[in-house]
BALUMKOL-379902 format. One record per residue: x, y negated, z negated of N, C-alpha, C in turn; residue number from 0. Coordinates in steps of 0.05 Angstrom, whole numbers, m for minus. Example, Ala and Ser with C-alpha at 12.3 -4.5 7.8 and 13.67 -1.06 7.14 Angstrom:
264,114,m156,246,90,m156,264,66,m156,0
257,45,m142,273,21,m143,258,m1,m157,1
//
This chain:
139,146,1337,135,133,1309,126,152,1293,0
132,150,1269,124,168,1245,102,151,1232,1
73,166,1239,51,151,1225,52,156,1200,2
65,173,1184,60,178,1157,72,153,1142,3
82,132,1154,96,107,1145,70,89,1142,4
52,92,1155,25,78,1153,2,87,1142,5
6,109,1129,m19,119,1112,m22,103,1090,6
m46,101,1077,m54,87,1058,m43,100,1031,7
m40,82,1011,m34,98,986,m63,109,972,8
m57,131,956,m83,140,940,m84,134,915,9
m102,133,904,m110,127,875,m115,151,856,10
m98,152,832,m106,180,818,m110,166,792,11
m130,175,779,m138,166,751,m116,173,730,12
m108,159,717,m83,164,697,m83,144,674,13
m70,154,659,m68,139,629,m40,138,623,14
m24,116,615,m2,112,603,m1,108,579,15
14,132,564,16,134,530,38,133,521,16
43,124,499,67,129,477,57,150,459,17
75,170,458,70,190,436,98,194,425,18
99,190,399,122,186,382,142,169,394,19
166,175,397,187,157,407,189,161,441,20
170,174,453,168,178,479,145,169,492,21
145,164,522,119,154,533,120,170,562,22
94,174,570,92,184,593,64,180,608,23
64,189,630,38,187,647,18,210,643,24
m3,210,636,m22,230,630,m49,230,650,25
m53,258,656,m69,261,677,m89,283,666,26
m118,281,672,m134,299,668,m130,323,693,27
m128,350,691,m120,366,711,m143,363,735,28
m170,355,730,m189,355,751,m186,328,765,29
m171,310,757,m167,284,769,m144,285,788,30
m127,304,791,m105,308,805,m113,314,833,31
m103,310,857,m111,317,885,m106,346,885,32
m127,356,899,m128,387,899,m101,402,903,33
m89,395,922,m56,408,924,m40,410,902,34
m47,388,881,m29,388,860,m44,400,833,35
m71,409,838,m81,424,814,m70,450,809,36
m50,461,824,m43,485,819,m8,480,819,37
9,496,799,36,492,800,48,498,827,38
70,483,830,82,488,858,92,463,866,39
105,462,890,120,438,900,104,413,911,40
78,419,914,61,393,915,55,378,889,41
54,393,864,50,383,838,79,366,830,42
99,379,839,124,369,829,132,342,846,43
123,340,874,134,320,892,108,299,877,44
88,299,873,69,283,867,81,271,839,45
89,283,822,96,271,793,123,259,796,46
137,272,815,164,254,821,161,224,829,47
139,227,851,135,202,863,122,180,843,48
104,190,824,89,176,805,109,162,788,49
135,180,778,150,170,761,178,152,775,50
178,160,799,197,141,817,226,162,818,51
225,184,822,245,200,822,241,221,849,52
265,232,855,291,224,847,306,199,858,53
320,186,840,327,158,846,359,157,841,54
373,157,861,402,158,860,416,132,847,55
393,113,840,402,84,831,401,94,798,56
382,116,795,380,121,764,363,100,746,57
350,85,766,335,63,748,302,65,754,58
290,85,770,260,94,774,248,63,779,59
257,44,790,242,18,796,216,24,810,60
219,45,831,193,49,848,179,70,835,61
170,66,807,157,84,797,150,78,766,62
136,96,756,123,89,721,147,96,700,63
169,109,712,188,120,693,208,100,683,64
217,102,660,232,79,647,264,85,646,65
272,104,664,302,108,666,315,120,643,66
299,131,626,313,149,605,295,176,601,67
310,194,590,293,219,587,268,216,572,68
269,200,553,246,195,536,221,182,551,69
228,173,574,207,159,590,200,170,620,70
212,191,626,207,203,648,198,230,646,71
169,225,639,150,248,634,125,247,637,72
111,269,647,86,273,661,71,293,642,73
42,291,638,30,309,622,4,312,638,74
m7,339,640,m32,348,649,m45,360,627,75
m71,351,628,m87,364,605,m114,374,619,76
m123,394,605,m150,405,617,m163,420,591,77
m191,421,594,m210,431,570,m196,462,570,78
m196,470,546,m179,497,541,m201,519,548,79
m188,539,563,m203,564,565,m197,584,545,80
m176,577,524,m175,598,503,m194,594,476,81
m202,611,467,m217,613,442,m199,594,421,82
m218,582,403,m207,566,384,m188,546,389,83
m188,534,416,m169,513,422,m190,497,438,84
m177,470,437,m193,450,453,m184,440,475,85
m157,441,481,m142,427,503,m118,441,512,86
m118,448,536,m91,459,546,m70,438,550,87
m45,437,542,m26,415,549,m5,427,564,88
1,414,586,24,419,608,42,400,608,89
69,401,606,88,381,600,107,379,623,90
111,363,641,134,362,663,158,340,654,91
180,348,648,204,331,646,215,324,670,92
213,303,684,221,289,711,247,283,716,93
265,296,725,294,287,730,295,260,738,94
314,242,724,313,218,740,327,213,763,95
352,229,769,367,228,794,367,253,812,96
362,269,805,360,298,813,329,306,823,97
327,326,846,302,329,853,294,355,845,98
284,355,816,268,373,807,251,362,777,99
229,380,775,215,375,753,220,399,733,100
226,396,708,232,418,692,206,426,672,101
196,448,677,173,460,660,184,477,637,102
206,480,634,216,500,614,210,495,583,103
203,474,575,196,468,547,174,449,544,104
170,441,518,150,425,508,165,393,502,105
142,379,502,158,352,489,142,348,463,106
156,348,438,143,345,417,133,320,407,107
138,300,419,131,273,412,107,267,428,108
105,275,454,83,274,467,57,292,462,109
68,311,441,45,331,433,25,314,414,110
36,294,404,21,273,388,m2,259,405,111
12,246,431,m11,232,446,m28,257,459,112
m18,281,465,m37,303,480,m62,305,457,113
m56,304,434,m79,302,412,m98,285,415,114
m88,262,418,m104,233,420,m120,231,447,115
m103,238,465,m115,239,494,m138,257,499,116
m136,285,483,m160,304,482,m185,293,476,117
m179,271,458,m209,258,444,m213,233,459,118
m194,223,475,m202,200,496,m217,212,518,119
m206,233,527,m216,245,547,m244,266,550,120
m253,270,523,m274,281,520,m271,311,520,121
m245,321,517,m244,351,514,m250,364,492,122
m256,348,465,m260,358,445,m292,359,439,123
m303,384,426,m332,382,427,m343,360,409,124
m361,345,417,m373,323,400,m379,334,373,125
m388,355,370,m394,364,345,m376,368,323,126
m348,368,334,m326,370,314,m309,344,313,127
m320,321,326,m309,298,322,m326,283,296,128
m315,276,279,m323,261,255,m333,229,263,129
m347,217,254,m354,189,257,m333,175,246,130
m324,180,225,m303,170,210,m285,192,196,131
m258,196,197,m243,210,181,m222,223,200,132
m213,250,199,m193,259,215,m202,283,228,133
m194,280,255,m206,304,274,m187,325,273,134
m188,350,277,m172,370,281,m173,382,310,135
m153,372,326,m153,376,353,m132,402,353,136
m140,422,365,m126,446,373,m118,448,397,137
m92,446,403,m75,445,428,m62,472,437,138
m69,480,461,m50,504,470,m29,492,483,139
m6,495,477,20,486,496,24,506,515,140
17,501,542,19,518,559,49,523,568,141
68,509,568,95,510,574,108,534,558,142
101,537,536,115,557,516,93,574,503,143
69,573,508,51,590,500,50,589,464,144
45,565,458,45,562,429,15,544,420,145
12,544,398,m12,530,385,m2,503,372,146
m11,481,375,m3,456,361,m29,445,348,147
m31,439,323,m53,427,313,m47,397,307,148
m60,379,317,m58,353,314,m79,339,295,149
m75,327,276,m96,317,256,m98,285,263,150
m118,276,281,m119,251,288,m138,238,277,151
m130,214,271,m154,197,252,m170,180,275,152
m197,181,264,m217,171,280,m235,151,265,153
m242,130,273,m258,108,266,m281,102,283,154
m307,102,273,m325,98,292,m327,120,318,155
m321,142,309,m322,162,329,m299,158,354,156
m282,140,349,m262,141,371,m233,142,354,157
m214,145,376,m190,149,360,m177,126,347,158
m167,127,324,m157,102,312,m129,99,317,159
m120,83,332,m93,77,341,m77,61,324,160
m89,43,314,m77,20,297,m74,31,267,161
m51,20,255,m51,31,229,m20,21,214,162
m9,28,188,13,19,181,38,35,179,163
31,62,195,50,79,192,76,71,205,164
99,73,199,122,66,212,140,89,221,165
149,90,248,169,113,258,189,97,263,166
212,107,255,239,96,268,243,105,292,167
251,85,311,251,83,335,224,76,356,168
207,68,342,181,56,349,181,26,334,169
180,9,354,180,m22,341,152,m24,322,170
133,m21,330,108,m30,318,95,m5,302,171
84,m14,280,68,6,264,42,15,283,172
31,39,270,7,51,289,m4,71,264,173
m24,82,276,m38,106,258,m25,129,252,174
m20,142,231,m6,168,228,m22,190,239,175
m8,209,255,m21,233,265,0,253,253,176
m14,272,244,4,294,230,4,321,246,177
25,330,258,32,351,275,35,375,263,178
23,400,265,30,425,256,37,443,286,179
65,451,285,71,469,302,68,498,295,180
48,512,300,48,535,294,63,563,301,181
73,578,285,90,595,291,110,591,316,182
129,568,305,143,559,329,169,572,337,183
172,595,326,196,610,338,187,626,363,184
210,632,376,206,646,400,195,676,393,185
179,687,406,175,716,397,185,739,414,186
211,733,421,225,746,441,219,780,434,187
223,791,459,217,820,453,233,836,446,188
258,828,452,278,848,446,300,837,425,189
287,838,396,306,828,375,316,799,379,190
305,788,399,309,753,401,300,738,384,191
270,741,379,255,729,362,262,701,355,192
269,692,335,284,666,325,310,660,333,193
329,682,329,357,678,338,365,697,356,194
365,687,379,365,706,403,392,724,397,195
412,712,387,437,734,384,437,751,364,196
418,747,344,413,763,320,427,751,298,197
443,727,299,461,719,280,454,691,272,198
454,679,245,447,659,238,470,638,251,199
497,647,253,518,630,265,537,646,276,200
544,640,304,561,649,321,586,637,327,201
605,648,333,629,637,346,623,634,372,202
625,605,383,620,602,412,644,595,429,203
651,607,446,672,601,461,664,589,490,204
674,561,490,666,544,514,688,540,524,205
692,552,551,718,550,568,727,521,574,206
750,517,567,761,487,575,753,469,552,207
737,479,528,734,461,510,740,469,482,208
737,497,480,745,508,452,730,526,441,209
732,536,418,715,554,402,713,545,376,210
683,543,368,674,535,345,648,551,335,211
643,543,312,612,556,304,590,542,314,212
567,558,323,542,548,327,522,562,314,213
497,549,311,474,564,303,455,557,330,214
447,583,340,432,582,365,403,590,358,215
379,571,360,355,581,352,331,573,372,216
313,591,374,289,586,386,267,579,370,217
263,555,364,242,544,354,232,516,356,218
212,512,365,201,485,379,214,483,410,219
239,485,407,253,486,432,278,498,429,220
288,516,450,319,531,443,339,507,437,221
348,514,420,371,492,411,400,501,402,222
419,489,409,445,500,404,457,480,382,223
459,488,358,472,464,335,499,471,333,224
521,451,338,542,460,325,552,435,307,225
577,437,292,580,418,271,596,393,284,226
590,369,276,598,343,287,627,345,287,227
641,354,261,671,348,254,684,368,275,228
671,395,280,685,414,298,692,407,325,229
677,384,334,679,373,359,685,344,363,230
696,335,344,711,311,338,692,284,336,231
669,288,321,650,268,317,644,266,281,232
631,243,279,624,235,249,599,246,246,233
581,246,265,552,249,262,536,225,258,234
550,200,257,537,173,259,533,162,284,235
544,170,302,546,163,331,519,151,341,236
516,126,353,493,117,370,497,123,398,237
477,116,417,476,127,442,498,111,455,238
508,84,450,528,76,468,557,85,461,239
556,105,439,585,113,433,589,137,449,240
570,147,463,575,172,479,562,170,509,241
540,155,512,527,158,539,540,144,565,242
561,125,552,577,119,575,601,127,584,243
606,150,577,633,165,579,626,188,592,244
630,193,618,623,215,630,640,238,620,245
660,237,614,679,262,601,662,268,576,246
655,254,560,642,261,534,617,282,545,247
602,267,561,577,282,567,581,307,583,248
605,308,596,607,333,609,617,355,592,249
631,348,572,638,369,548,615,381,542,250
595,359,528,569,372,520,558,388,536,251
553,379,562,541,398,583,551,427,586,252
580,425,579,595,454,581,587,472,554,253
582,454,531,577,468,506,548,478,512,254
530,464,523,502,472,528,499,498,546,255
518,497,568,515,519,583,521,547,572,256
546,544,557,558,566,540,535,577,522,257
521,556,508,501,564,489,476,579,507,258
476,565,530,447,580,542,454,607,557,259
477,611,562,486,637,569,485,657,543,260
492,650,524,493,665,501,467,677,490,261
449,656,496,420,659,487,402,674,505,262
411,679,527,397,693,551,382,677,563,263
384,650,563,363,630,577,370,627,606,264
399,632,612,405,633,639,424,655,642,265
424,663,664,447,689,674,473,681,686,266
473,655,699,496,646,710,499,615,706,267
523,603,700,524,576,689,511,558,714,268
509,564,738,498,545,761,468,543,758,269
457,562,741,427,560,735,421,535,714,270
443,530,699,436,505,679,431,476,694,271
438,477,721,431,453,736,404,447,739,272
387,467,742,355,464,746,342,468,718,273
357,473,700,343,478,671,357,458,652,274
356,431,656,366,413,639,349,403,614,275
325,410,611,311,405,588,311,421,569,276
320,450,574,326,473,554,352,485,561,277
367,493,541,365,487,512,373,462,507,278
368,447,482,382,421,474,411,432,456,279
425,409,460,450,412,444,450,393,422,280
459,396,399,453,376,377,481,384,356,281
486,362,347,508,368,327,499,354,298,282
512,368,277,501,363,253,525,356,235,283
517,338,211,537,332,193,525,323,167,284
542,334,144,525,323,119,522,290,117,285
506,282,95,496,255,98,519,238,95,286
518,213,108,542,192,109,524,165,111,287
533,143,102,524,116,108,530,112,137,288
508,96,147,512,88,177,491,69,183,289
499,50,205,483,29,217,464,40,238,290
441,41,235,419,52,258,423,32,279,291
413,41,307,409,22,324,397,m5,323,292
377,m2,307,365,m29,301,379,m45,280,293
399,m36,271,412,m55,254,408,m48,222,294
391,m32,214,385,m21,193,402,m4,182,295
411,m9,153,429,11,139,417,30,131,296
425,58,138,416,81,127,438,90,107,297
429,95,82,446,104,61,446,132,61,298
471,143,53,469,176,53,449,185,36,299
444,169,15,423,182,m4,397,184,3,300
396,171,27,363,170,38,360,194,58,301
376,210,66,373,232,82,389,257,72,302
382,278,78,391,308,74,417,316,90,303
418,304,113,432,307,135,434,291,161,304
452,291,175,453,276,200,451,293,227,305
437,284,249,436,302,272,436,280,293,306
447,283,313,449,274,338,443,296,362,307
422,289,379,419,309,401,418,294,423,308
425,312,444,422,305,470,396,315,489,309
386,298,502,367,306,522,371,300,548,310
370,319,568,373,311,596,401,301,600,311
419,310,585,448,300,589,456,273,577,312
444,265,563,450,241,550,441,239,517,313
451,231,501,448,228,470,420,212,468,314
403,226,455,376,212,454,376,191,431,315
358,166,439,355,151,423,348,149,395,316
332,170,392,321,173,364,327,204,359,317
301,221,358,301,253,358,278,262,371,318
281,280,389,261,296,401,241,308,380,319
219,312,383,200,324,365,207,351,369,320
210,363,393,220,393,387,240,399,375,321
260,384,377,286,389,367,283,385,333,322
262,364,326,260,361,300,250,387,290,323
230,403,301,218,427,294,241,445,288,324
260,447,310,287,464,306,305,461,286,325
305,432,277,319,426,252,305,434,231,326
280,427,230,269,433,203,264,468,196,327
264,483,222,264,511,218,290,524,210,328
311,511,221,340,521,215,345,511,192,329
333,490,180,343,480,152,332,492,134,330
305,507,139,292,525,118,303,553,115,331
323,558,131,339,587,133,366,582,120,332
374,595,99,397,596,89,416,603,101,333
442,591,106,465,597,119,469,587,150,334
446,574,158,448,565,187,466,539,183,335
475,532,207,493,505,202,479,482,196,336
455,481,201,436,458,199,427,459,165,337
420,485,158,418,488,125,445,484,111,338
468,487,120,490,483,102,501,451,107,339
493,439,129,499,411,129,483,398,110,340
456,405,108,440,391,88,442,404,58,341
464,419,51,473,426,26,467,449,18,342
457,468,34,450,497,30,426,503,11,343
421,527,9,404,541,m10,373,536,3,344
355,546,m10,326,544,m3,315,517,0,345
299,506,19,288,482,25,264,486,43,346
241,468,38,216,470,57,213,445,71,347
235,425,67,236,398,85,258,386,82,348
267,371,100,290,352,104,286,327,113,349
303,306,109,303,281,118,326,278,133,350
319,271,158,340,273,179,347,247,187,351
374,243,187,382,220,195,391,220,226,352
381,200,241,386,201,274,392,170,281,353
397,165,307,405,142,316,389,115,309,354
362,128,306,343,102,302,332,99,276,355
341,119,259,336,117,229,330,143,221,356
308,148,210,308,176,194,275,186,199,357
276,210,199,248,226,197,246,248,180,358
223,258,171,223,282,154,209,301,169,359
217,330,168,204,349,178,207,372,163,360
180,384,153,177,410,137,177,433,151,361
180,456,140,176,484,153,172,503,134,362
159,523,138,150,545,116,163,570,127,363
187,581,118,198,603,126,204,626,108,364
202,648,115,197,673,98,215,696,112,365
228,711,93,238,736,103,226,762,97,366
225,776,124,211,803,120,232,823,131,367
238,847,116,260,865,127,277,857,141,368
292,831,129,317,820,140,314,801,164,369
287,802,172,282,780,193,270,755,180,370
277,732,194,268,708,187,243,703,202,371
222,691,193,199,680,209,191,649,197,372
180,638,213,174,613,206,140,609,213,373
123,603,198,96,602,200,85,577,210,374
96,556,202,92,528,217,115,506,206,375
116,490,225,130,467,219,114,441,221,376
120,421,206,100,396,204,116,371,201,377
106,350,219,117,325,216,98,304,224,378
102,280,219,84,257,223,98,244,252,379
74,234,264,82,217,290,58,195,294,380
61,180,314,37,162,321,35,166,354,381
13,154,361,10,150,389,m8,128,398,382
m7,117,420,m25,96,431,m29,95,459,383
m51,87,469,m55,82,499,m38,54,504,384
m26,53,527,m14,30,533,m23,17,557,385
m35,33,574,m47,25,596,m64,49,608,386
m91,40,622,m108,63,633,m119,54,661,387
m125,71,674,m132,62,704,m127,83,725,388
m108,73,743,m102,89,766,m70,86,774,389
m55,109,782,m32,102,793,m34,106,821,390
m17,97,836,m19,97,866,10,111,876,391
1,128,898,25,140,910,16,140,937,392
36,141,959,34,139,988,18,168,994,393
3,168,1009,m12,193,1012,4,217,1023,394
23,213,1035,40,231,1052,63,242,1031,395
67,233,1006,94,238,990,89,268,977,396
63,283,981,65,310,969,49,329,987,397
//
């Protein structure tokens, strides 16, 4: 008889949070079982079991996940050991149906919740927390080695979660949290910097799909941008227009793999299977009228460009925060496909139309000796605790 079947469940302190248009299970590093306090298989297995993966049914019924890339996420936070930072933030994208956790990138939306959670968990020195006002939370994003500054509203010495800030893709209003992604581009050692190929626009040859223009950028998260029209889309598509069609999704994956190879993120196409979180693939279009997934009409005059992005192999219901950083950064650099879709020229902010509505993202770009750099990208999000207490997992699962 296998006695592991009769082991009790263990309880792990956890907080379930929404951040931006995502949600995930948040842990303090010191609350994890000792075996999971270090990176490795034990940590991955634990987080998979918490979320309910890998699940061949794709439903995550036996876990906290919500069966979408936006809700299959875990976050580990600890008091920062780095000078001038409050909290170290590590993000795991848990595959829904496959056996892996992707640690290769950040979640921009959950960065919002990381700032709020840092305050909830007591990681910010009390002397830096105002009784009423805005607390500046300095986050070290450990996946990608970057600084994020979260401006978190505080009332009565506690995080203010309620408010009237509306975020398309989130049903109810909440308090606004402003995020600054500092020096968001990759610092690549060998001319890779922001544009790994050295070009603002490349011709990308995708076997079996075709040849078309692409802007490949490392900012916020590695992203491959293509023109919607070049791959047969309007740029106004919603999730249901694409996600139910395996042939369309397979074509996007082929484009993503070709981009990943050109960006040097993988050496063989096979490696892409365990690196689904990065790079992202997105398609852009000049402004058009469309109806958002909520039924709201988005007028062409209300946006500067349209962007549709895929995450973990599916069209995202709104816009990933990290991809928004990439959009804002690319839009600020004249000549990229993103910049051209927005009308070209110099700009330090864009209004983006996505499946759930619109968002605004700003970026500060400058050119030095022919090299573009971006000092920061800025956007507004919100965050809220949904539930706190303990998650339970079978003792033998990791």
